[in-house]
N, C-alpha and C positions, 0 to 999 in steps of 0.2 A: 302036692297040690296046694296045701296051705302056704308052704314056703315060696312057691312060685308066685302065688297071689300076693304074698307080703312083699316079696322083692319087686314085683311089678308096680305095686302101689307106691312103694318108696321112691322108685325112679320117677314116676309121674308127678308126684308132689314136688320133687326137687326141680323138675323141668318147669312146672307151673310157677313156682316161687321165683326162679331165675328170669322167666319170661316177664313176670310182673315188674321185677326190679329194672330190667332193661327198658321196658315200656315207660316207666316213670322218669327215668334218667333222660331218655330220648325226648320226652315231652317237655321237661324242664329246659333242656338244651335248646330245643326248637323255639320255645317261648322267648328265651334270652336272645337268640339269634334274630327273631322277628322284631323284638324291641330295639335292638341295635340297628337293624336294617331300617325300621321306621324312623328312628332318630336321624339316620344318615339322609334318608329321602326328604324328611321335613327340613333338615338343615340346608340341603341342596336347593329346595324349593323356595325357602324364605330368605336366603342370604342375598347379598347385593345383586348378583347376577342369576338369581334363582328363577325357577319356572314361573312362579306366581308374579314376581316383580316384572319379568320380561313380558308376560301376558298383559299386565296392567299398562306397561310402557307402550306396548304395541297398540293397545286400544286407544291410548291418549294420542299417539302419533297419527293414527287413522282418523280420529275425530278432529284433530287440528287440521289435517289435510282437507277434510270435508268442509270445515268452516272457512278455510282459506279459499277453496275453490268456489264455494257459494258466494262469498263476498266479491271475489274477483269477477265472477260471471255477472253479478249485479252492476258492478262498475262498468263492465263492457256494455251492458244494456243501456246504462245512462249515457255513455259516450256515443253510442249509435243514435239515441234519441236527440242528443244535442247537435250532432252532425246534421241530422235531418232537418232540425230547426235552424241550422246555420248560426248557432249560438256558441259563446265561449264557455268552456267547462272550467269551473273553479272548485277548489277544495270545499269552500263554503256551500256551494250548490250541491255537491255530492253529499255533504254532511246533512243538508236539509232533506234530501230525497231518500237516503238509505232506509230510514225507519218506515217510510211508506211502502218501500219495495218488499220488506220482510219484517214481520212483526216480532221476530226473534232478535232483531238488532236494536240496541240502545246506544246512541252516541252521546258523548259529552257535548256540552254547549260549545260551538265553534267560535273562537275569538279571532277577530281579524288579524291577519299577518302570521297566524300559526303555520308552522311548517308541516303539520300532520293532523290527521283526524284520529281520535281515540274513542273506543267504545267497547261494548261487550256483545257476544253472540250466545244465545241460549240454545244449547243442543242437548236434547233429552234431559232437561232439568239442570244441566251443568253449564256455568258461564265461562266462556273463553274470552280473554282480553285480546283486542286487535288494534293495530295501528296502520293507517294508510298514509304513506309519505307523498311528497310532491310529485314523484314519478308514478303515482297511483299503484305502487307495490304494496301488497298486504303482508303484514307480519303478525304471526300469532304467538302469544307468550304471556307469561304472568306479568301482572302490573307491578311496577316497582313502588307504587304509592303506599305509604304507611298509613296506619289508622290514626285519625285525629285523637289527641289526648289533652285533657284538661290539666293545666299547670297551676298549682297554688290554690288559694281559696277565692272563690268568686266574690265580687264586690256587690253589696246590696244597698249601697247608699242611694239617696233620692236626688243626687246631683244630676241636673239636666245636661245631657250630652249633645254636642253638635251633630254627631254622626259622621261616619266616614264611609267612603265607597268600599264595598266588599270585594276583595281581590280573588274571589272564588267563582267557579262555574256552578250552575245549579245542581249538577251531579255531586260536586264536592260539598255544597251546602246541605244536600240531602244526607250525606254521610256525617257531616258535622251535627246535623239535627238529631240523627240517631244516637250519636255520642252524648248529646245533651240529654236525651230521653233516658239513656242508660245510667246517668249519674244518680238518678233516683232509685235505681234497682240494685246498685252494688252496696258493699258494706262500709264504704268510706263516706261518712256524712259530711266530711270537710269539703268535698268537691261537689256537693249537691248544687245543681243549678235549678232554681225554683222560679215561680212567677214573680218573685220579688228581686230577682237578680238584675243588676244594672249592667254589669260587664264582667268579662272573665278573660283569662289568658289561655290560648290554645296553641299546642305544638302540632304542626302539620307539615310533613315533608321536610323535617329538619329545621323549620323556621317557626318563630313564635309570633302570634298575632293577638291583638286585643279586639274582642268582638263585644258589642253591646247594643242596647236599644237605641234606635235612631239610625243605626248603620243602614246603608241603602244600596240598591242595585237598580239597573234599568232593564225594562222588558220592551221588546218591539211589538207593537200591535197596530195594524192598519197603517204602516209606514211611519208611525210615531214612536219615539223613545220615551216610555213612561216610567216614572220613578216609583219604586216601592220601597218601604222601609220596615225594619223590625219593630214591632210593638211590644213584644215580650217573649219570654222563654218558658217552656213547660206550663203553658197557660190553658190551652184549649183541650177539653176532654176528647180523646179519640172515639170515633163511632164504634158501633157493634160490640159494646161491652155488656149488653143485656141488663141495662139499669132501669128499664121502663116496663110497666105492666101493659097489657093489651089496650087499656084505655088511655095510654099515654102519660099516666101518673107515675112518678118515681116509685120504685119499690121501697118498702119501709126501711131497709138497711141502708139506703142511699139518701133518704129524705130527711131534711131538717123539720121535725114535727112541729116546731114553733112558727114556721113560716109557710108561705103559700106555694107548695110544691117546689121549694128551693132545695138545691143540693146541699147536704151538710158539709161542714168544713172537713170532718173526718173522712167522709166518702171522697171528697174532692182530692184530698191528699193521697188517697190510696189508688185512685183510678189512673190508668195510663194516659199520657198526654202527648200531643204533638210537640216536638222539640222547639220549633221556631214558628211564631205567628207574624205574618206580614200584613201590611195594608197598602193600598194604592194612595200615593200622595197626589199624583196626576190622575185625574178622573179617566176611567176606562171607557164608559159608554154614557149615553143619555137614555132615560126611560121615565114612564109614569109609574104609579104604584097600584094599577088596577088589579083586582082579584082575577083568578083564572076564569076565562070565558065570561067576563063581566066588564061593563063600563060604568058601573055605579060608583058613586063617591062613598064607599064603605070600607072601613079598615077591619071589619069583623073577620075573624079567622087569622088575622095577623100575618106575619112574614111567611108562614107555611103555605098560605093561600094566595100568594102573589105570583102573577105571571112573570115578573122580573126574576123571581127565584128560579123558575124554569129556564128563562133566557140565559142566566149565568151558568147553571149547573147541567142543563140538558134534562132529559127525562127517560126513564126506563133503564134496562140493562141489556147487555149483549148486543146481538146483531140488530135488534129492533129499537135500540136506544136512539133518541133524538139528540143530536149534538148541541152543546151549549157554548157560551163564550169561553169557558175554561178549556175546551178542546181546541180552540184557535190559538191559545197561548202555548205554542210549541216548546219554548224553552223550559216551561215549568210543569205542564200538565201531567207528565209521567211521574212527577215527584210529589204532587199535591196530595195531602191526606184528608180524608173525610172526618169531620169532627161533629160533636153534638152541641147544638146551640139552643139556649133558652129564648123564648119569645113570648110576648103578650098577645094572646088570641082575642081578648076582649078589652077594649080601650079603657073602660072604667073599672077594671079589676086588677088586683095585685097578683093574681094567680098566673103562673107561667106554664107554658107547655114546652115541648122539645122537638127538634127536628135535626136531621143529619145532612150536612152539606159539605161540598168541597169549596164553595165560594159563597159569601154571605155579606150582607150589610152589617156594619157595626151598630151597636145599640147605645142608648143614652148612658146606661149603667157602665158600659165598657170604656166610655170616655170620662164622664163626670162622677162616677161612683155614686155616692149618696147625696151629692150636691144637687139640690132640687128646689123647685117652686114649692110653696108651703103645703099644698094638697097633693104633691107628687112624691114618688119614691126616688126618682133620678131624672134630672133635667125636667122635661115636661111630660114625663111618662109615669103611669101609676105603678108599673112593675119594675123590678130590677132584673134586667135580662143579661146576666153574666157579671163576672168580676171585672174591676177596673184594670186596664192594661198598664204595665209599668211605665210606658212612655208618657201616659197621661197623668199618672200619679206623680212622676217627676216634674211634670209641667204645672202641677198644682191647679189642675183644671177645675174651674167653677162655671156652672152652666150659664150665667149671665154676665161673665167678664170676658172681654175680647182676649184671644190667646193665639199667638203666632203658630204654636205647635199643633193646634187643632184644625186650622183652616186648610182647605184643599185648593188645588189649582186645575185650570183647564187652559191649555195652550199658553202657559206662563202667567195667567191672570187669576187672582183670587176669585173663588166661585162658591156658590151654594151647592151643598151635596146632601144626599138623602141618607137617613138612618132607618133601621128596621123597627123602631119603637113607635107604636101608635100614640096619638095625642091623648092626654089624660081626660079630656072633657067633651070630645065629639068624635063621631064615627067617620067623619069626612076628611080627617087630617092624619098625616104621619110627621114625625119629628125629622129634623135635619140640622145641618151645621151651616149657619150663615157665613158669609164670606169673611167676617171678622173673627170667627171662631166661637161664637156664642150659640146656644140652643135656639132653634127656630122651628116654625111649622109651615107645611105646604099642603095644598089640596092633593088628593089622590090623582086627579086628572092632570096635574101640572107635570110637565116633562122637566126633569132636573138632571144634573150631573150625578154620576154614580162612581163611588170610590170604594170598591169592596175589599174584604179581607180574605186571606187564605193561609193555610198552614203547610209546612213541609216536614 
């Protein structure tokens, strides 16, 4: 009995030990096989013709087909409309209409005699480049355009430039502007383009260009070709950087405590800026300087309280927004950036306030700097509303000395133009530029020519 039990126990222990050994070996082998299999599957999925790559390519092809079909259908709609109107369809006309037909379309500015239309279509947050040729065929594909690149060290001399016509579309200028902005963000201080830069060399699409203050381009408005020119680079502070308290006063970390709500130089250098600041040389519209919902001769409230500001910028946001002049400037409105502008709210005070605009009148300070009448801070204004633009620094602008670089035109004739600065000694006047280029004053009710500024 004892032997039988002993023998039985020995046999069972051996079987158990063998079973454990086999189980562990099997487990190890299984794990190794799974790892190998997983590696094979991952390799198959990720290689050039793998499952993931094919899925991604299929999605891209599908989306490109959707974009092509959408644009083609819009072109057909436009063709039908033109046939019904008995009008001739041109590439320029298609270019002008496309964006109105579909908000996802952004077209490059069409230049006369171009053989195609180029643009982008935004589908689910991704942009697809497209080209429409003379046969109205749509092609989808990657743009061959290279990124603009700054070459060498920018020139900061104060030499006055004659200015050349800019050989770029507004879409290209927008990209160049972003490159200018980014020079202040990278680690290479030698290529920094600042508000003191006069000109610089740019490599774009394999060609080199010299771009500088005074360079110009024309914009069509109400059947007229109006000249706009570069005032400066990285000059105007971009909006929505949370630099103001609720009462409109600059936060302490941005304010120069020795001045009247002025931005400190340290803060100015750190804040993000729009790459290029432009101004109209040919006046855009005519207007008085009445306050909103008022016909009084009062400059109280300054630029922020002017009906003209609403006229230029529109009012509100989204679907309820009232359109402004900026919305009628089709070549540039999609590229214009909102900036923060200082203004004098009280005519006999040096304290400034701030407002955010896409289009604005230039100030005495931005033209003449600190050149001023004895009791003024700049021109005939009590406050300094912004830094002097490089183009006026180069021109050695003095408030009471005639200057060809400062005066504006209307229909080819030198004219008086309005500024946003209130007069230093009365509530019934705003400053302006006389037709010879000196500082002048005009009553609020006086209708004058308007030559605003904007940034891209």
